[in-house]
C-alpha positions as CSV (number, residue, x, y, z in Angstrom):
1,X,-83.1,128.9,69.7
2,X,-83.6,127.3,73.4
3,X,-87.1,127.4,74.8
4,X,-85.8,130.2,76.9
5,X,-85.6,132.4,73.6
6,X,-82.1,132.6,74.1
7,X,-79.9,131.7,70.6
8,X,-77.6,128.6,70.9
9,X,-74.2,128.7,70.3
10,X,-73.0,127.1,67.3
11,X,-71.7,123.8,67.7
12,X,-68.3,123.0,67.3
13,X,-67.5,119.8,65.1
14,X,-65.1,117.5,66.9
15,X,-61.6,118.0,65.9
16,X,-59.8,115.7,63.0
17,X,-56.7,114.9,62.2
18,X,-56.4,118.6,59.6
19,X,-53.7,119.0,56.7
20,X,-52.3,122.1,56.5
21,X,-49.8,123.8,53.9
22,X,-46.6,124.5,55.3
23,X,-45.8,128.1,55.5
24,X,-42.5,129.6,54.0
25,X,-39.1,129.7,55.4
26,X,-38.6,131.6,59.0
27,X,-42.8,131.4,59.8
28,X,-44.3,129.6,62.0
29,X,-46.0,125.5,61.5
30,X,-42.8,123.2,60.1
31,X,-40.0,123.2,58.9
32,X,-38.4,123.2,55.6
33,X,-40.8,125.5,53.3
34,X,-38.3,127.2,51.4
35,X,-38.0,123.8,49.7
36,X,-41.3,122.6,49.7
37,X,-44.1,125.0,50.5
38,X,-46.6,123.0,49.7
39,X,-45.7,119.6,52.0
40,X,-48.6,118.7,54.0
41,X,-48.2,117.9,57.9
42,X,-51.0,116.0,59.1
43,X,-51.5,115.5,62.5
44,X,-52.1,111.8,62.6
45,X,-48.8,111.1,61.8
46,X,-46.6,112.5,64.0
47,X,-45.8,110.4,66.9
48,X,-47.6,110.7,70.1
49,X,-45.9,113.1,72.6
50,X,-44.0,110.5,75.3
51,X,-45.1,110.2,78.9
52,X,-43.3,112.5,81.6
53,X,-40.8,109.8,82.6
54,X,-40.1,108.9,79.4
55,X,-39.9,112.2,78.8
56,X,-37.6,112.9,81.2
57,X,-35.4,109.7,80.0
58,X,-35.3,110.9,76.8
59,X,-34.1,114.7,77.9
60,X,-31.7,112.8,80.6
61,X,-30.1,110.8,77.1
62,X,-29.8,113.1,74.3
63,X,-29.0,116.4,76.8
64,X,-25.4,117.8,76.5
65,X,-24.3,120.9,79.4
66,X,-22.0,121.7,76.5
67,X,-23.7,121.7,74.0
68,X,-26.4,124.4,72.6
69,X,-30.1,125.3,73.0
70,X,-32.2,122.7,70.5
71,X,-34.6,125.9,68.9
72,X,-31.2,127.4,68.6
73,X,-30.0,124.8,66.5
74,X,-33.4,124.4,64.5
75,X,-33.6,128.2,64.0
76,X,-29.9,128.3,62.5
77,X,-30.9,125.2,60.3
78,X,-34.3,127.4,58.5
79,X,-36.6,125.6,60.4
80,X,-38.6,128.7,61.6
81,X,-38.0,131.5,63.8
82,X,-36.4,130.9,67.6
83,X,-39.8,131.3,68.9
84,X,-41.9,129.4,66.4
85,X,-38.7,125.9,67.2
86,X,-39.6,126.0,70.7
87,X,-43.7,125.6,70.2
88,X,-42.3,122.5,67.9
89,X,-40.5,121.2,70.5
90,X,-43.1,121.8,73.6
91,X,-46.0,119.7,70.6
92,X,-43.3,116.6,70.7
93,X,-43.0,117.4,66.9
94,X,-38.9,117.4,67.0
95,X,-36.6,114.4,67.9
96,X,-32.7,114.0,68.7
97,X,-31.2,110.2,67.6
98,X,-34.9,108.9,67.5
99,X,-36.1,110.3,70.7
100,X,-39.1,113.3,71.2
101,X,-37.8,116.0,73.2
102,X,-40.5,118.5,74.4
103,X,-38.2,120.6,76.7
104,X,-37.1,123.5,75.1
105,X,-34.0,124.0,77.6
106,X,-32.4,120.9,76.2
107,X,-28.6,121.1,74.1
108,X,-27.3,119.6,71.7
109,X,-24.3,119.5,69.8
110,X,-25.0,120.0,66.2
111,X,-22.3,118.0,64.8
112,X,-22.8,114.6,67.0
113,X,-26.6,114.1,66.8
114,X,-29.3,113.5,64.2
115,X,-32.2,115.7,64.2
116,X,-35.7,115.1,63.0
117,X,-38.5,117.5,62.8
118,X,-42.3,116.1,61.3
119,X,-39.9,113.7,60.5
120,X,-37.9,115.5,58.1
121,X,-34.1,115.5,58.9
122,X,-32.5,118.7,59.5
123,X,-29.5,119.3,58.1
124,X,-26.6,121.6,59.3
125,X,-23.8,123.5,58.1
126,X,-23.1,121.8,54.9
127,X,-20.7,122.9,52.9
128,X,-20.5,120.4,50.2
129,X,-22.7,120.9,47.4
130,X,-25.8,118.1,46.4
131,X,-27.1,119.0,43.1
132,X,-29.7,116.9,40.6
133,X,-28.9,116.6,36.9
134,X,-31.7,115.6,34.7
135,X,-29.5,114.2,31.8
136,X,-30.3,114.1,28.5
137,X,-29.8,112.1,25.5
138,X,-26.1,112.0,23.7
139,X,-24.4,113.7,26.8
140,X,-21.7,111.8,27.9
141,X,-21.0,111.3,31.8
142,X,-18.2,113.2,32.0
143,X,-17.6,116.8,33.6
144,X,-15.6,117.4,30.1
145,X,-14.8,115.2,27.2
146,X,-11.7,115.7,25.1
147,X,-13.7,114.1,21.8
148,X,-16.0,117.2,21.8
149,X,-19.0,115.7,22.7
150,X,-21.5,117.0,25.2
151,X,-20.8,116.7,28.4
152,X,-21.9,117.5,32.3
153,X,-19.6,120.7,32.1
154,X,-21.4,121.9,29.7
155,X,-24.2,122.4,31.6
156,X,-22.0,124.4,34.9
157,X,-21.9,127.8,35.3
158,X,-18.2,128.8,36.3
159,X,-19.2,128.8,40.1
160,X,-20.2,125.7,40.2
161,X,-17.8,124.2,37.8
162,X,-15.0,125.5,40.3
163,X,-16.4,123.4,43.2
164,X,-14.4,120.2,42.4
165,X,-18.0,118.6,41.4
166,X,-17.9,114.6,40.1
167,X,-21.1,112.3,39.1
168,X,-22.4,110.2,41.2
169,X,-22.5,106.6,39.0
170,X,-22.5,107.3,35.6
171,X,-25.2,106.9,33.0
172,X,-24.4,105.7,29.5
173,X,-24.3,108.3,26.7
174,X,-28.1,107.4,25.4
175,X,-29.3,107.0,28.8
176,X,-31.6,110.2,30.3
177,X,-32.7,110.9,33.7
178,X,-31.3,111.3,36.7
179,X,-28.0,112.1,37.5
180,X,-26.1,113.5,41.2
181,X,-23.3,115.6,41.4
182,X,-21.6,116.5,44.7
183,X,-17.8,117.2,46.1
184,X,-18.8,115.2,48.4
185,X,-16.8,112.2,48.4
186,X,-18.5,110.2,51.3
187,X,-21.2,110.3,50.3
188,X,-21.1,109.6,46.4
189,X,-18.9,106.7,47.2
190,X,-21.6,105.3,49.6
191,X,-24.1,105.9,46.9
192,X,-22.4,103.6,44.2
193,X,-20.6,100.9,46.3
194,X,-22.6,97.6,45.8
195,X,-22.3,96.9,49.4
196,X,-25.4,100.3,50.0
197,X,-27.5,98.8,47.9
198,X,-28.9,102.3,47.1
199,X,-32.2,100.8,44.9
200,X,-32.6,102.8,41.8
201,X,-35.6,103.4,39.3
202,X,-35.4,103.3,35.5
203,X,-38.8,103.9,33.3
204,X,-38.0,101.7,29.9
205,X,-38.9,101.3,26.6
206,X,-38.4,98.5,25.0
207,X,-39.4,96.2,21.6
208,X,-41.8,93.7,21.5
209,X,-44.7,93.3,24.0
210,X,-43.3,92.3,27.4
211,X,-45.3,89.1,28.8
212,X,-46.2,88.5,32.4
213,X,-43.9,85.2,31.9
214,X,-41.2,87.6,30.9
215,X,-41.9,90.0,34.3
216,X,-41.6,86.4,36.3
217,X,-38.2,85.7,34.3
218,X,-36.7,89.0,35.5
219,X,-37.7,89.3,39.0
220,X,-36.3,85.4,39.5
221,X,-33.4,85.9,38.2
222,X,-31.6,85.6,35.1
223,X,-27.9,84.5,33.7
224,X,-25.8,86.8,31.7
225,X,-21.7,86.6,30.9
226,X,-20.9,88.4,34.3
227,X,-23.5,86.2,36.6
228,X,-26.9,86.5,38.0
229,X,-28.9,89.4,37.8
230,X,-32.8,89.6,39.1
231,X,-34.3,92.8,39.2
232,X,-36.1,94.2,42.7
233,X,-39.2,95.3,41.0
234,X,-40.7,95.2,37.9
235,X,-44.0,96.6,36.8
236,X,-45.6,96.7,33.2
237,X,-47.1,100.4,32.4
238,X,-47.6,100.1,28.9
239,X,-47.7,97.0,26.3
240,X,-49.0,97.1,22.6
241,X,-47.4,94.9,20.0
242,X,-44.8,96.7,18.9
243,X,-43.2,98.6,22.5
244,X,-43.3,98.2,25.7
245,X,-43.1,100.6,28.8
246,X,-41.5,99.1,32.2
247,X,-40.6,100.3,35.2
248,X,-37.7,98.8,36.5
249,X,-35.8,99.0,40.0
250,X,-32.9,97.3,41.2
251,X,-29.7,97.9,43.0
252,X,-27.0,97.0,40.8
253,X,-24.6,98.8,39.5
254,X,-22.9,97.1,36.7
255,X,-22.1,98.4,33.3
256,X,-25.0,98.6,31.1
257,X,-27.6,96.2,33.2
258,X,-30.5,97.5,32.7
259,X,-29.8,97.0,28.4
260,X,-28.0,94.1,29.3
261,X,-31.2,92.1,30.6
262,X,-33.7,93.2,28.7
263,X,-31.4,92.3,25.6
264,X,-31.2,88.7,27.7
265,X,-35.1,88.5,27.0
266,X,-35.4,89.8,23.7
267,X,-36.4,92.7,24.4
268,X,-33.8,95.5,23.0
269,X,-34.6,99.0,25.0
270,X,-35.7,101.6,22.7
271,X,-35.0,104.0,25.4
272,X,-34.2,104.3,29.0
273,X,-34.6,106.9,31.6
274,X,-33.6,106.8,35.3
275,X,-36.4,108.6,37.4
276,X,-34.9,107.9,41.0
277,X,-32.8,106.6,43.1
278,X,-34.0,105.8,46.4
279,X,-37.3,108.0,47.2
280,X,-34.9,110.5,45.0
281,X,-36.8,111.6,42.0
282,X,-36.3,113.7,39.0
283,X,-39.8,115.0,38.8
284,X,-40.9,117.5,36.8
285,X,-37.7,118.7,36.4
286,X,-36.4,119.9,32.7
287,X,-33.9,117.9,31.1
288,X,-30.6,119.5,30.7
289,X,-31.0,121.4,34.0
290,X,-28.9,121.3,36.9
291,X,-31.0,122.1,40.7
292,X,-29.7,122.2,44.1
293,X,-30.9,119.4,46.1
294,X,-33.9,120.3,48.7
295,X,-33.2,119.7,52.9
296,X,-35.6,116.3,52.5
297,X,-33.9,115.2,49.3
298,X,-30.5,115.5,51.1
299,X,-32.2,114.4,54.5
300,X,-33.1,111.3,52.8
301,X,-29.8,110.7,51.1
302,X,-28.1,111.0,54.4
303,X,-30.4,108.6,56.0
304,X,-30.2,106.0,53.3
305,X,-26.0,105.8,53.4
306,X,-25.8,107.0,57.1
307,X,-23.3,109.8,56.1
308,X,-23.0,113.0,57.9
309,X,-23.4,116.3,56.2
310,X,-19.5,117.3,55.7
311,X,-18.4,113.7,54.8
312,X,-18.7,112.2,58.3
313,X,-19.4,108.9,59.2
314,X,-22.9,108.2,61.7
315,X,-22.1,109.5,64.7
316,X,-23.4,106.0,66.8
317,X,-20.9,104.4,63.8
318,X,-17.8,105.7,65.7
319,X,-15.0,108.7,65.5
320,X,-15.7,111.1,62.7
321,X,-13.9,109.9,59.0
322,X,-11.2,111.7,57.8
323,X,-11.2,109.6,54.8
324,X,-13.5,107.3,52.9
325,X,-13.4,104.1,54.9
326,X,-14.2,100.5,52.3
327,X,-17.1,99.1,52.3
328,X,-18.8,97.4,55.6
329,X,-20.6,95.2,55.1
330,X,-24.2,94.7,56.5
331,X,-25.4,93.2,59.5
332,X,-27.9,90.5,58.7
333,X,-27.9,91.6,55.5
334,X,-29.8,89.6,53.8
335,X,-32.6,90.0,57.0
336,X,-32.4,93.8,57.2
337,X,-33.4,96.8,55.0
338,X,-30.9,97.8,52.6
339,X,-29.7,100.9,54.8
340,X,-28.8,98.7,58.0
341,X,-25.2,97.5,58.2
342,X,-23.3,97.3,61.4
343,X,-20.7,100.5,60.7
344,X,-21.5,101.3,57.1
345,X,-25.1,102.9,56.2
346,X,-27.5,103.6,59.4
347,X,-30.6,101.5,60.1
348,X,-33.5,104.1,58.9
349,X,-35.4,105.7,61.2
350,X,-39.0,105.7,61.4
351,X,-39.9,108.3,59.3
352,X,-38.5,106.7,56.4
353,X,-40.4,103.2,55.6
354,X,-38.7,101.1,52.6
355,X,-39.8,100.9,49.6
356,X,-40.9,98.0,49.1
357,X,-38.4,97.5,46.2
358,X,-35.8,98.4,49.0
359,X,-37.4,95.5,50.8
360,X,-36.6,92.9,48.0
361,X,-33.4,94.0,47.1
362,X,-32.4,92.4,50.5
363,X,-33.1,88.7,49.4
364,X,-30.4,88.5,46.6
365,X,-26.9,88.9,46.8
366,X,-25.6,90.4,43.3
367,X,-21.5,90.4,42.3
368,X,-20.0,93.7,43.8
369,X,-19.1,95.9,41.3
370,X,-18.9,99.7,40.4
371,X,-21.8,101.8,39.4
372,X,-21.5,101.5,35.9
373,X,-23.5,103.1,32.5
374,X,-26.9,101.7,32.4
């Protein structure tokens, strides 16, 4: 109460950065809730709206009079309703080719640009299929096996089997975990070719006690029969006298490479599970199940390899490819992040900070090899 007897208005606390739950697809507030309804959108994490002169420059740089209105493109991608997409643009939450646009009147050709909302890649017109298989032990990495052993095809329904899927890389019969399936040949090529140095993470149970000295040896590199190899990251998670749990990250695709490096340091592998490719993780997906990749997951893979949906090369890298190109050497390969070749994988945008494993992988050159079993 004031001295005059009037009630004081309630004090409004200062506005802080707030984390809000993304609503379901088609509702207001943010993108891709059909994939991840619990995703947090934090105000402070967004890029600041550009100044007026910068906004005008951004508009001029991305506007294509022959294109489609940006809010319509976003609505068609399932981000939200067209009205809500207009608000997202006005709030400075939408980037086109790395430029924040705030004018809903901007027009773009969706197939020629990269669009991010709140740092999440928007994918459009995807006709290919992208699936994640949590492979159990005992399943051979082939769609069908003439010897009658359990194979990937045994876990596919009739419709998916007819889609012409291939497995991206290989896991040996007793290795478990994340295996990608797709009919996008260009993406599969880039994920498996050694020149793109895509990091993969494994959880390894080995015999005996792995010491800090063993860890340093793995990081420094060991000499195998087919050449030297070093892991990008190595963490000792749990250790006892008879067994050790280790997490390793490396980008080599050489055959059975994880098992061989631990054999080399006299700690044979008892169990091996691939848990991640880049930042794509198998999470709590049950073994033996297959699910489609979400939009965020697919967007990460496209950013990681520089492939456009439908097998097109990066729009900034030249014309659309009609067939898978050969590997492109990196631009300053030992100084740049693993996603920055000149005409191959594209430089990652600011929303995809390279992992420590990825950054370490730029230091060393391994002998090239096609993706093999682990």
